[in-house]
All heavy atoms as a GROMACS GRO file, in nm:
protein
  577
    1MET      N    1   3.196  14.914   8.943
    1MET     CA    2   3.196  14.927   9.080
    1MET      C    3   3.301  15.033   9.121
    1MET      O    4   3.421  15.014   9.086
    1MET     CB    5   3.221  14.797   9.147
    1MET     CG    6   3.198  14.807   9.291
    1MET     SD    7   3.223  14.646   9.387
    1MET     CE    8   3.091  14.548   9.322
    2ASP      N    9   3.272  15.130   9.194
    2ASP     CA   10   3.365  15.237   9.227
    2ASP      C   11   3.450  15.200   9.354
    2ASP      O   12   3.399  15.123   9.439
    2ASP     CB   13   3.291  15.367   9.262
    2ASP     CG   14   3.320  15.471   9.172
    2ASP    OD1   15   3.395  15.453   9.086
    2ASP    OD2   16   3.250  15.579   9.172
    3LYS      N   17   3.566  15.259   9.370
    3LYS     CA   18   3.641  15.232   9.479
    3LYS      C   19   3.581  15.292   9.609
    3LYS      O   20   3.607  15.261   9.725
    3LYS     CB   21   3.792  15.283   9.476
    3LYS     CG   22   3.875  15.191   9.391
    3LYS     CD   23   4.021  15.237   9.403
    3LYS     CE   24   4.105  15.136   9.334
    3LYS     NZ   25   4.245  15.162   9.364
    4LYS      N   26   3.496  15.396   9.592
    4LYS     CA   27   3.425  15.461   9.698
    4LYS      C   28   3.327  15.375   9.763
    4LYS      O   29   3.280  15.404   9.882
    4LYS     CB   30   3.364  15.583   9.651
    4LYS     CG   31   3.454  15.688   9.589
    4LYS     CD   32   3.386  15.811   9.557
    4LYS     CE   33   3.485  15.912   9.494
    4LYS     NZ   34   3.420  16.031   9.448
    5ASP      N   35   3.286  15.263   9.710
    5ASP     CA   36   3.189  15.177   9.765
    5ASP      C   37   3.244  15.086   9.881
    5ASP      O   38   3.175  15.030   9.957
    5ASP     CB   39   3.127  15.083   9.660
    5ASP     CG   40   3.042  15.166   9.565
    5ASP    OD1   41   2.999  15.280   9.599
    5ASP    OD2   42   3.026  15.110   9.454
    6PHE      N   43   3.377  15.070   9.882
    6PHE     CA   44   3.443  14.981   9.972
    6PHE      C   45   3.470  15.057  10.107
    6PHE      O   46   3.513  15.168  10.106
    6PHE     CB   47   3.577  14.928   9.920
    6PHE     CG   48   3.553  14.834   9.808
    6PHE    CD1   49   3.605  14.871   9.676
    6PHE    CD2   50   3.487  14.714   9.817
    6PHE    CE1   51   3.586  14.780   9.578
    6PHE    CE2   52   3.466  14.625   9.710
    6PHE     CZ   53   3.519  14.662   9.584
    7ALA      N   54   3.450  14.985  10.222
    7ALA     CA   55   3.471  15.049  10.348
    7ALA      C   56   3.626  15.042  10.385
    7ALA      O   57   3.669  15.137  10.455
    7ALA     CB   58   3.407  14.972  10.456
    8PHE      N   59   3.700  14.950  10.331
    8PHE     CA   60   3.844  14.942  10.358
    8PHE      C   61   3.918  14.963  10.228
    8PHE      O   62   3.870  14.924  10.115
    8PHE     CB   63   3.877  14.808  10.414
    8PHE     CG   64   3.825  14.781  10.560
    8PHE    CD1   65   3.833  14.660  10.609
    8PHE    CD2   66   3.794  14.887  10.641
    8PHE    CE1   67   3.789  14.626  10.733
    8PHE    CE2   68   3.742  14.861  10.769
    8PHE     CZ   69   3.743  14.732  10.816
    9ASP      N   70   4.046  15.020  10.244
    9ASP     CA   71   4.139  15.024  10.128
    9ASP      C   72   4.252  14.932  10.164
    9ASP      O   73   4.250  14.860  10.258
    9ASP     CB   74   4.174  15.168  10.107
    9ASP     CG   75   4.258  15.219  10.208
    9ASP    OD1   76   4.259  15.172  10.324
    9ASP    OD2   77   4.308  15.343  10.193
   10LYS      N   78   4.341  14.932  10.072
   10LYS     CA   79   4.463  14.838  10.081
   10LYS      C   80   4.536  14.866  10.215
   10LYS      O   81   4.584  14.763  10.279
   10LYS     CB   82   4.557  14.865   9.968
   10LYS     CG   83   4.681  14.769   9.963
   10LYS     CD   84   4.761  14.797   9.838
   10LYS     CE   85   4.875  14.703   9.828
   10LYS     NZ   86   4.958  14.726   9.713
   11ILE      N   87   4.554  14.989  10.254
   11ILE     CA   88   4.623  15.011  10.378
   11ILE      C   89   4.554  14.953  10.509
   11ILE      O   90   4.626  14.901  10.586
   11ILE     CB   91   4.639  15.169  10.397
   11ILE    CG1   92   4.718  15.231  10.291
   11ILE    CG2   93   4.715  15.203  10.532
   11ILE    CD1   94   4.858  15.169  10.259
   12ASN      N   95   4.423  14.954  10.504
   12ASN     CA   96   4.344  14.897  10.615
   12ASN      C   97   4.371  14.746  10.630
   12ASN      O   98   4.395  14.702  10.737
   12ASN     CB   99   4.192  14.916  10.599
   12ASN     CG  100   4.157  15.066  10.626
   12ASN    OD1  101   4.168  15.146  10.531
   12ASN    ND2  102   4.109  15.095  10.743
   13PHE      N  103   4.371  14.687  10.511
   13PHE     CA  104   4.395  14.540  10.517
   13PHE      C  105   4.539  14.503  10.556
   13PHE      O  106   4.560  14.413  10.629
   13PHE     CB  107   4.369  14.474  10.379
   13PHE     CG  108   4.218  14.467  10.352
   13PHE    CD1  109   4.165  14.542  10.252
   13PHE    CD2  110   4.138  14.379  10.430
   13PHE    CE1  111   4.028  14.535  10.221
   13PHE    CE2  112   4.005  14.376  10.403
   13PHE     CZ  113   3.958  14.448  10.308
   14ILE      N  114   4.631  14.594  10.515
   14ILE     CA  115   4.778  14.572  10.565
   14ILE      C  116   4.785  14.585  10.712
   14ILE      O  117   4.844  14.511  10.772
   14ILE     CB  118   4.859  14.662  10.481
   14ILE    CG1  119   4.873  14.623  10.335
   14ILE    CG2  120   5.006  14.671  10.541
   14ILE    CD1  121   4.949  14.710  10.244
   15LEU      N  122   4.725  14.696  10.763
   15LEU     CA  123   4.731  14.720  10.906
   15LEU      C  124   4.659  14.601  10.986
   15LEU      O  125   4.707  14.572  11.088
   15LEU     CB  126   4.664  14.858  10.937
   15LEU     CG  127   4.736  14.981  10.895
   15LEU    CD1  128   4.652  15.104  10.918
   15LEU    CD2  129   4.872  14.986  10.960
   16LEU      N  130   4.552  14.551  10.930
   16LEU     CA  131   4.493  14.444  10.993
   16LEU      C  132   4.572  14.321  10.998
   16LEU      O  133   4.589  14.249  11.106
   16LEU     CB  134   4.363  14.407  10.927
   16LEU     CG  135   4.234  14.479  10.962
   16LEU    CD1  136   4.116  14.451  10.873
   16LEU    CD2  137   4.195  14.444  11.105
   17ALA      N  138   4.646  14.294  10.889
   17ALA     CA  139   4.739  14.178  10.882
   17ALA      C  140   4.865  14.197  10.978
   17ALA      O  141   4.896  14.104  11.053
   17ALA     CB  142   4.791  14.157  10.737
   18VAL      N  143   4.909  14.318  10.982
   18VAL     CA  144   5.022  14.345  11.077
   18VAL      C  145   4.979  14.324  11.226
   18VAL      O  146   5.050  14.263  11.305
   18VAL     CB  147   5.083  14.487  11.052
   18VAL    CG1  148   5.181  14.524  11.162
   18VAL    CG2  149   5.151  14.481  10.923
   19GLY      N  150   4.849  14.385  11.253
   19GLY     CA  151   4.798  14.361  11.390
   19GLY      C  152   4.783  14.225  11.431
   19GLY      O  153   4.813  14.177  11.547
   20MET      N  154   4.730  14.143  11.338
   20MET     CA  155   4.715  13.997  11.364
   20MET      C  156   4.843  13.932  11.383
   20MET      O  157   4.856  13.843  11.471
   20MET     CB  158   4.630  13.937  11.246
   20MET     CG  159   4.589  13.802  11.280
   20MET     SD  160   4.474  13.805  11.418
   20MET     CE  161   4.423  13.636  11.413
   21ALA      N  162   4.943  13.964  11.307
   21ALA     CA  163   5.078  13.899  11.324
   21ALA      C  164   5.140  13.936  11.454
   21ALA      O  165   5.200  13.851  11.522
   21ALA     CB  166   5.171  13.948  11.205
   22ILE      N  167   5.109  14.060  11.501
   22ILE     CA  168   5.160  14.102  11.637
   22ILE      C  169   5.092  14.018  11.745
   22ILE      O  170   5.162  13.981  11.842
   22ILE     CB  171   5.144  14.257  11.659
   22ILE    CG1  172   5.235  14.330  11.557
   22ILE    CG2  173   5.172  14.294  11.800
   22ILE    CD1  174   5.214  14.479  11.558
   23VAL      N  175   4.955  13.999  11.731
   23VAL     CA  176   4.888  13.927  11.828
   23VAL      C  177   4.942  13.779  11.835
   23VAL      O  178   4.965  13.716  11.943
   23VAL     CB  179   4.740  13.924  11.802
   23VAL    CG1  180   4.658  13.821  11.885
   23VAL    CG2  181   4.681  14.064  11.822
   24VAL      N  182   4.961  13.723  11.721
   24VAL     CA  183   5.014  13.585  11.707
   24VAL      C  184   5.148  13.580  11.774
   24VAL      O  185   5.185  13.486  11.847
   24VAL     CB  186   5.022  13.531  11.568
   24VAL    CG1  187   5.102  13.405  11.549
   24VAL    CG2  188   4.885  13.524  11.513
   25ILE      N  189   5.236  13.664  11.744
   25ILE     CA  190   5.371  13.679  11.813
   25ILE      C  191   5.353  13.676  11.971
   25ILE      O  192   5.439  13.615  12.035
   25ILE     CB  193   5.454  13.791  11.768
   25ILE    CG1  194   5.491  13.764  11.617
   25ILE    CG2  195   5.573  13.820  11.847
   25ILE    CD1  196   5.560  13.884  11.555
   26GLY      N  197   5.264  13.761  12.015
   26GLY     CA  198   5.241  13.773  12.156
   26GLY      C  199   5.193  13.639  12.212
   26GLY      O  200   5.241  13.601  12.323
   27PHE      N  201   5.109  13.568  12.159
   27PHE     CA  202   5.065  13.441  12.199
   27PHE      C  203   5.179  13.333  12.193
   27PHE      O  204   5.188  13.262  12.273
   27PHE     CB  205   4.943  13.384  12.119
   27PHE     CG  206   4.812  13.443  12.171
   27PHE    CD1  207   4.740  13.533  12.094
   27PHE    CD2  208   4.762  13.408  12.293
   27PHE    CE1  209   4.618  13.582  12.135
   27PHE    CE2  210   4.637  13.460  12.338
   27PHE     CZ  211   4.567  13.554  12.262
   28LEU      N  212   5.258  13.342  12.081
   28LEU     CA  213   5.373  13.246  12.086
   28LEU      C  214   5.472  13.276  12.199
   28LEU      O  215   5.540  13.185  12.245
   28LEU     CB  216   5.440  13.259  11.943
   28LEU     CG  217   5.366  13.207  11.825
   28LEU    CD1  218   5.440  13.231  11.700
   28LEU    CD2  219   5.338  13.054  11.840
   29LEU      N  220   5.491  13.402  12.241
   29LEU     CA  221   5.570  13.432  12.352
   29LEU      C  222   5.517  13.379  12.478
   29LEU      O  223   5.597  13.356  12.578
   29LEU     CB  224   5.594  13.593  12.361
   29LEU     CG  225   5.683  13.651  12.258
   29LEU    CD1  226   5.687  13.790  12.271
   29LEU    CD2  227   5.826  13.599  12.267
   30MET      N  228   5.384  13.350  12.491
   30MET     CA  229   5.328  13.302  12.614
   30MET      C  230   5.351  13.148  12.618
   30MET      O  231   5.340  13.094  12.737
   30MET     CB  232   5.182  13.329  12.618
   30MET     CG  233   5.149  13.464  12.652
   30MET     SD  234   4.971  13.493  12.678
   30MET     CE  235   4.946  13.631  12.595
   31VAL      N  236   5.386  13.087  12.515
   31VAL     CA  237   5.399  12.945  12.514
   31VAL      C  238   5.527  12.906  12.579
   31VAL      O  239   5.636  12.967  12.571
   31VAL     CB  240   5.396  12.892  12.369
   31VAL    CG1  241   5.427  12.741  12.360
   31VAL    CG2  242   5.270  12.917  12.292
   32GLY      N  243   5.520  12.796  12.655
   32GLY     CA  244   5.644  12.736  12.721
   32GLY      C  245   5.606  12.606  12.793
   32GLY      O  246   5.494  12.565  12.789
   33PRO      N  247   5.695  12.559  12.873
   33PRO     CA  248   5.678  12.445  12.944
   33PRO      C  249   5.568  12.472  13.056
   33PRO      O  250   5.560  12.585  13.109
   33PRO     CB  251   5.808  12.399  13.010
   33PRO     CG  252   5.886  12.531  13.001
   33PRO     CD  253   5.832  12.612  12.893
   34ASN      N  254   5.488  12.365  13.090
   34ASN     CA  255   5.394  12.384  13.188
   34ASN      C  256   5.419  12.288  13.311
   34ASN      O  257   5.492  12.198  13.296
   34ASN     CB  258   5.252  12.342  13.130
   34ASN     CG  259   5.238  12.202  13.070
   34ASN    OD1  260   5.341  12.138  13.059
   34ASN    ND2  261   5.127  12.162  13.031
   35SER      N  262   5.355  12.322  13.417
   35SER     CA  263   5.371  12.249  13.538
   35SER      C  264   5.266  12.124  13.539
   35SER      O  265   5.165  12.136  13.476
   35SER     CB  266   5.345  12.326  13.670
   35SER     OG  267   5.446  12.426  13.675
   36THR      N  268   5.312  12.018  13.594
   36THR     CA  269   5.214  11.907  13.612
   36THR      C  270   5.202  11.881  13.761
   36THR      O  271   5.244  11.947  13.848
   36THR     CB  272   5.284  11.778  13.548
   36THR    OG1  273   5.407  11.745  13.617
   36THR    CG2  274   5.306  11.802  13.404
   37ASP      N  275   5.124  11.773  13.786
   37ASP     CA  276   5.097  11.732  13.935
   37ASP      C  277   5.227  11.693  14.009
   37ASP      O  278   5.238  11.716  14.123
   37ASP     CB  279   4.997  11.617  13.938
   37ASP     CG  280   4.861  11.666  13.892
   37ASP    OD1  281   4.830  11.794  13.906
   37ASP    OD2  282   4.775  11.583  13.862
   38THR      N  283   5.320  11.644  13.934
   38THR     CA  284   5.447  11.590  13.998
   38THR      C  285   5.561  11.685  13.993
   38THR      O  286   5.653  11.673  14.071
   38THR     CB  287   5.491  11.456  13.937
   38THR    OG1  288   5.503  11.476  13.794
   38THR    CG2  289   5.382  11.351  13.956
   39THR      N  290   5.562  11.769  13.892
   39THR     CA  291   5.682  11.865  13.874
   39THR      C  292   5.617  12.009  13.872
   39THR      O  293   5.522  12.039  13.808
   39THR     CB  294   5.762  11.834  13.746
   39THR    OG1  295   5.677  11.843  13.631
   39THR    CG2  296   5.819  11.696  13.756
   40PHE      N  297   5.703  12.100  13.928
   40PHE     CA  298   5.675  12.240  13.913
   40PHE      C  299   5.766  12.311  13.823
   40PHE      O  300   5.890  12.291  13.827
   40PHE     CB  301   5.680  12.308  14.058
   40PHE     CG  302   5.664  12.458  14.056
   40PHE    CD1  303   5.543  12.512  14.028
   40PHE    CD2  304   5.771  12.529  14.076
   40PHE    CE1  305   5.523  12.647  14.024
   40PHE    CE2  306   5.757  12.688  14.070
   40PHE     CZ  307   5.631  12.735  14.042
   41GLU      N  308   5.721  12.381  13.727
   41GLU     CA  309   5.803  12.459  13.633
   41GLU      C  310   5.798  12.603  13.670
   41GLU      O  311   5.695  12.672  13.646
   41GLU     CB  312   5.744  12.437  13.490
   41GLU     CG  313   5.820  12.506  13.383
   41GLU     CD  314   5.961  12.449  13.374
   41GLU    OE1  315   5.984  12.321  13.377
   41GLU    OE2  316   6.058  12.539  13.363
   42PRO      N  317   5.906  12.660  13.721
   42PRO     CA  318   5.904  12.800  13.765
   42PRO      C  319   5.897  12.899  13.645
   42PRO      O  320   5.869  13.016  13.655
   42PRO     CB  321   6.033  12.815  13.834
   42PRO     CG  322   6.125  12.712  13.792
   42PRO     CD  323   6.028  12.589  13.753
   43ASP      N  324   5.919  12.854  13.532
   43ASP     CA  325   5.916  12.928  13.404
   43ASP      C  326   5.770  12.992  13.372
   43ASP      O  327   5.753  13.085  13.303
   43ASP     CB  328   5.976  12.862  13.282
   43ASP     CG  329   5.985  12.953  13.162
   43ASP    OD1  330   6.042  13.063  13.176
   43ASP    OD2  331   5.953  12.917  13.048
   44ILE      N  332   5.671  12.928  13.438
   44ILE     CA  333   5.528  12.983  13.412
   44ILE      C  334   5.514  13.124  13.468
   44ILE      O  335   5.424  13.201  13.433
   44ILE     CB  336   5.428  12.885  13.482
   44ILE    CG1  337   5.444  12.871  13.622
   44ILE    CG2  338   5.430  12.753  13.400
   44ILE    CD1  339   5.327  12.803  13.688
   45PHE      N  340   5.605  13.162  13.561
   45PHE     CA  341   5.602  13.295  13.624
   45PHE      C  342   5.716  13.391  13.558
   45PHE      O  343   5.742  13.488  13.624
   45PHE     CB  344   5.620  13.289  13.774
   45PHE     CG  345   5.503  13.212  13.836
   45PHE    CD1  346   5.527  13.093  13.909
   45PHE    CD2  347   5.370  13.260  13.830
   45PHE    CE1  348   5.433  13.017  13.967
   45PHE    CE2  349   5.272  13.188  13.889
   45PHE     CZ  350   5.304  13.062  13.958
   46SER      N  351   5.764  13.359  13.446
   46SER     CA  352   5.869  13.446  13.391
   46SER      C  353   5.813  13.577  13.341
   46SER      O  354   5.690  13.587  13.309
   46SER     CB  355   5.940  13.370  13.274
   46SER     OG  356   5.849  13.362  13.166
   47THR      N  357   5.889  13.676  13.338
   47THR     CA  358   5.853  13.812  13.303
   47THR      C  359   5.807  13.805  13.158
   47THR      O  360   5.706  13.875  13.118
   47THR     CB  361   5.975  13.906  13.306
   47THR    OG1  362   6.014  13.899  13.440
   47THR    CG2  363   5.930  14.043  13.272
   48ARG      N  364   5.867  13.723  13.072
   48ARG     CA  365   5.830  13.715  12.929
   48ARG      C  366   5.678  13.662  12.918
   48ARG      O  367   5.601  13.716  12.835
   48ARG     CB  368   5.918  13.624  12.847
   48ARG     CG  369   5.880  13.600  12.715
   48ARG     CD  370   5.964  13.496  12.643
   48ARG     NE  371   5.982  13.365  12.714
   48ARG     CZ  372   5.908  13.258  12.678
   48ARG    NH1  373   5.817  13.258  12.581
   48ARG    NH2  374   5.919  13.145  12.742
   49ARG      N  375   5.640  13.567  13.000
   49ARG     CA  376   5.516  13.512  12.982
   49ARG      C  377   5.397  13.588  13.059
   49ARG      O  378   5.280  13.583  13.013
   49ARG     CB  379   5.518  13.369  13.037
   49ARG     CG  380   5.594  13.280  12.953
   49ARG     CD  381   5.602  13.144  13.006
   49ARG     NE  382   5.486  13.056  12.991
   49ARG     CZ  383   5.475  12.936  13.013
   49ARG    NH1  384   5.578  12.873  13.076
   49ARG    NH2  385   5.374  12.869  12.984
   50ILE      N  386   5.431  13.667  13.163
   50ILE     CA  387   5.324  13.729  13.234
   50ILE      C  388   5.316  13.880  13.210
   50ILE      O  389   5.216  13.945  13.259
   50ILE     CB  390   5.324  13.699  13.384
   50ILE    CG1  391   5.448  13.749  13.456
   50ILE    CG2  392   5.310  13.554  13.401
   50ILE    CD1  393   5.448  13.734  13.600
   51LYS      N  394   5.424  13.938  13.158
   51LYS     CA  395   5.423  14.083  13.142
   51LYS      C  396   5.446  14.120  12.992
   51LYS      O  397   5.363  14.197  12.942
   51LYS     CB  398   5.528  14.149  13.230
   51LYS     CG  399   5.501  14.136  13.377
   51LYS     CD  400   5.604  14.204  13.450
   51LYS     CE  401   5.574  14.195  13.603
   51LYS     NZ  402   5.681  14.251  13.680
   52VAL      N  403   5.546  14.063  12.936
   52VAL     CA  404   5.584  14.122  12.797
   52VAL      C  405   5.478  14.060  12.697
   52VAL      O  406   5.428  14.144  12.605
   52VAL     CB  407   5.726  14.066  12.760
   52VAL    CG1  408   5.768  14.100  12.610
   52VAL    CG2  409   5.832  14.121  12.855
   53ALA      N  410   5.461  13.938  12.694
   53ALA     CA  411   5.362  13.876  12.591
   53ALA      C  412   5.221  13.942  12.598
   53ALA      O  413   5.173  13.972  12.498
   53ALA     CB  414   5.359  13.726  12.603
   54PRO      N  415   5.164  13.961  12.714
   54PRO     CA  416   5.023  14.025  12.709
   54PRO      C  417   5.028  14.166  12.662
   54PRO      O  418   4.933  14.211  12.597
   54PRO     CB  419   4.980  14.012  12.859
   54PRO     CG  420   5.058  13.907  12.914
   54PRO     CD  421   5.194  13.896  12.845
   55LEU      N  422   5.139  14.235  12.687
   55LEU     CA  423   5.152  14.373  12.636
   55LEU      C  424   5.159  14.379  12.490
   55LEU      O  425   5.099  14.459  12.422
   55LEU     CB  426   5.268  14.446  12.705
   55LEU     CG  427   5.242  14.495  12.843
   55LEU    CD1  428   5.371  14.556  12.900
   55LEU    CD2  429   5.133  14.596  12.854
   56ILE      N  430   5.232  14.285  12.430
   56ILE     CA  431   5.245  14.267  12.298
   56ILE      C  432   5.115  14.231  12.230
   56ILE      O  433   5.060  14.292  12.125
   56ILE     CB  434   5.352  14.169  12.256
   56ILE    CG1  435   5.490  14.228  12.289
   56ILE    CG2  436   5.347  14.138  12.102
   56ILE    CD1  437   5.610  14.130  12.267
   57CYS      N  438   5.040  14.148  12.293
   57CYS     CA  439   4.899  14.110  12.236
   57CYS      C  440   4.810  14.233  12.248
   57CYS      O  441   4.729  14.259  12.150
   57CYS     CB  442   4.842  13.999  12.327
   57CYS     SG  443   4.916  13.844  12.284
   58LEU      N  444   4.814  14.305  12.358
   58LEU     CA  445   4.730  14.429  12.372
   58LEU      C  446   4.767  14.530  12.258
   58LEU      O  447   4.678  14.584  12.193
   58LEU     CB  448   4.746  14.495  12.510
   58LEU     CG  449   4.677  14.620  12.534
   58LEU    CD1  450   4.524  14.589  12.540
   58LEU    CD2  451   4.720  14.681  12.657
   59PHE      N  452   4.894  14.544  12.233
   59PHE     CA  453   4.931  14.643  12.135
   59PHE      C  454   4.883  14.596  11.993
   59PHE      O  455   4.841  14.674  11.910
   59PHE     CB  456   5.086  14.657  12.121
   59PHE     CG  457   5.133  14.742  12.015
   59PHE    CD1  458   5.114  14.872  12.028
   59PHE    CD2  459   5.206  14.687  11.900
   59PHE    CE1  460   5.167  14.954  11.916
   59PHE    CE2  461   5.245  14.762  11.798
   59PHE     CZ  462   5.233  14.904  11.813
   60GLY      N  463   4.891  14.462  11.965
   60GLY     CA  464   4.835  14.410  11.838
   60GLY      C  465   4.679  14.436  11.835
   60GLY      O  466   4.635  14.469  11.726
   61PHE      N  467   4.603  14.409  11.936
   61PHE     CA  468   4.462  14.435  11.934
   61PHE      C  469   4.428  14.577  11.910
   61PHE      O  470   4.333  14.609  11.844
   61PHE     CB  471   4.399  14.377  12.068
   61PHE     CG  472   4.387  14.226  12.059
   61PHE    CD1  473   4.430  14.159  12.168
   61PHE    CD2  474   4.316  14.158  11.967
   61PHE    CE1  475   4.431  14.016  12.173
   61PHE    CE2  476   4.309  14.016  11.973
   61PHE     CZ  477   4.356  13.950  12.079
   62VAL      N  478   4.504  14.666  11.971
   62VAL     CA  479   4.481  14.805  11.957
   62VAL      C  480   4.511  14.849  11.819
   62VAL      O  481   4.434  14.932  11.765
   62VAL     CB  482   4.567  14.892  12.065
   62VAL    CG1  483   4.570  15.044  12.020
   62VAL    CG2  484   4.512  14.873  12.198
   63SER      N  485   4.616  14.794  11.764
   63SER     CA  486   4.647  14.829  11.618
   63SER      C  487   4.538  14.773  11.522
   63SER      O  488   4.514  14.840  11.420
   63SER     CB  489   4.779  14.785  11.583
   63SER     OG  490   4.793  14.638  11.580
   64MET      N  491   4.482  14.664  11.563
   64MET     CA  492   4.381  14.610  11.477
   64MET      C  493   4.252  14.696  11.483
   64MET      O  494   4.180  14.720  11.377
   64MET     CB  495   4.342  14.461  11.517
   64MET     CG  496   4.449  14.362  11.475
   64MET     SD  497   4.424  14.199  11.539
   64MET     CE  498   4.270  14.154  11.449
   65VAL      N  499   4.223  14.743  11.604
   65VAL     CA  500   4.111  14.836  11.618
   65VAL      C  501   4.131  14.966  11.539
   65VAL      O  502   4.036  15.016  11.473
   65VAL     CB  503   4.084  14.870  11.762
   65VAL    CG1  504   3.980  14.984  11.782
   65VAL    CG2  505   4.026  14.741  11.836
   66TYR      N  506   4.252  15.017  11.541
   66TYR     CA  507   4.281  15.136  11.460
   66TYR      C  508   4.264  15.105  11.311
   66TYR      O  509   4.216  15.188  11.244
   66TYR     CB  510   4.426  15.182  11.494
   66TYR     CG  511   4.470  15.282  11.395
   66TYR    CD1  512   4.427  15.408  11.401
   66TYR    CD2  513   4.551  15.255  11.284
   66TYR    CE1  514   4.470  15.514  11.311
   66TYR    CE2  515   4.601  15.361  11.194
   66TYR     CZ  516   4.549  15.490  11.209
   66TYR     OH  517   4.582  15.580  11.121
   67ALA      N  518   4.307  14.990  11.268
   67ALA     CA  519   4.293  14.948  11.128
   67ALA      C  520   4.136  14.949  11.093
   67ALA      O  521   4.115  14.979  10.971
   67ALA     CB  522   4.359  14.819  11.101
   68VAL      N  523   4.061  14.907  11.172
   68VAL     CA  524   3.914  14.907  11.138
   68VAL      C  525   3.855  15.037  11.151
   68VAL      O  526   3.769  15.078  11.057
   68VAL     CB  527   3.845  14.803  11.241
   68VAL    CG1  528   3.689  14.819  11.220
   68VAL    CG2  529   3.889  14.662  11.222
   69VAL      N  530   3.896  15.127  11.246
   69VAL     CA  531   3.835  15.256  11.252
   69VAL      C  532   3.893  15.354  11.159
   69VAL      O  533   3.825  15.459  11.120
   69VAL     CB  534   3.860  15.304  11.398
   69VAL    CG1  535   3.810  15.447  11.413
   69VAL    CG2  536   3.794  15.216  11.502
   70ARG      N  537   4.019  15.328  11.103
   70ARG     CA  538   4.080  15.421  11.012
   70ARG      C  539   3.992  15.447  10.885
   70ARG      O  540   3.940  15.359  10.825
   70ARG     CB  541   4.210  15.366  10.972
   70ARG     CG  542   4.292  15.453  10.879
   70ARG     CD  543   4.418  15.381  10.828
   70ARG     NE  544   4.484  15.455  10.720
   70ARG     CZ  545   4.452  15.443  10.595
   70ARG    NH1  546   4.356  15.359  10.568
   70ARG    NH2  547   4.516  15.513  10.506
   71LYS      N  548   3.976  15.567  10.852
   71LYS     CA  549   3.898  15.612  10.738
   71LYS      C  550   3.984  15.617  10.616
   71LYS      O  551   4.078  15.691  10.616
   71LYS     CB  552   3.823  15.741  10.766
   71LYS     CG  553   3.725  15.780  10.666
   71LYS     CD  554   3.653  15.904  10.702
   71LYS     CE  555   3.533  15.932  10.603
   71LYS     NZ  556   3.455  16.051  10.644
   72PRO      N  557   3.950  15.548  10.514
   72PRO     CA  558   4.038  15.562  10.391
   72PRO      C  559   4.029  15.695  10.334
   72PRO      O  560   3.925  15.761  10.333
   72PRO     CB  561   3.973  15.457  10.294
   72PRO     CG  562   3.880  15.370  10.375
   72PRO     CD  563   3.841  15.449  10.499
   73LYS      N  564   4.137  15.729  10.274
   73LYS     CA  565   4.150  15.864  10.203
   73LYS      C  566   4.069  15.859  10.072
   73LYS      O  567   4.066  15.762  10.001
   73LYS     CB  568   4.290  15.910  10.188
   73LYS     CG  569   4.374  15.910  10.310
   73LYS     CD  570   4.478  16.003  10.308
   73LYS     CE  571   4.522  16.018  10.442
   73LYS     NZ  572   4.650  16.036  10.482
   74ALA      N  573   4.009  15.981  10.046
   74ALA     CA  574   3.928  15.985   9.920
   74ALA      C  575   4.022  16.007   9.808
   74ALA      O  576   4.058  15.965   9.722
   74ALA     CB  577   3.827  16.106   9.932
   0.00000   0.00000   0.00000
């Protein structure tokens, strides 16, 4: 079996793994205390949870798309 038969090379898989790790980090940054019916938690509106974490997730998804689209060198 030739290496030319594979759609991805080692770099594509590494980029996919890094992109997935970035997405997981973004989702972990969104985690925090939640509000209930009896108590209000103002941390749900923190900058980290509504601005920074979604941008990190977006960057992770874009890097994963790049890893899929990237053409391996011959």
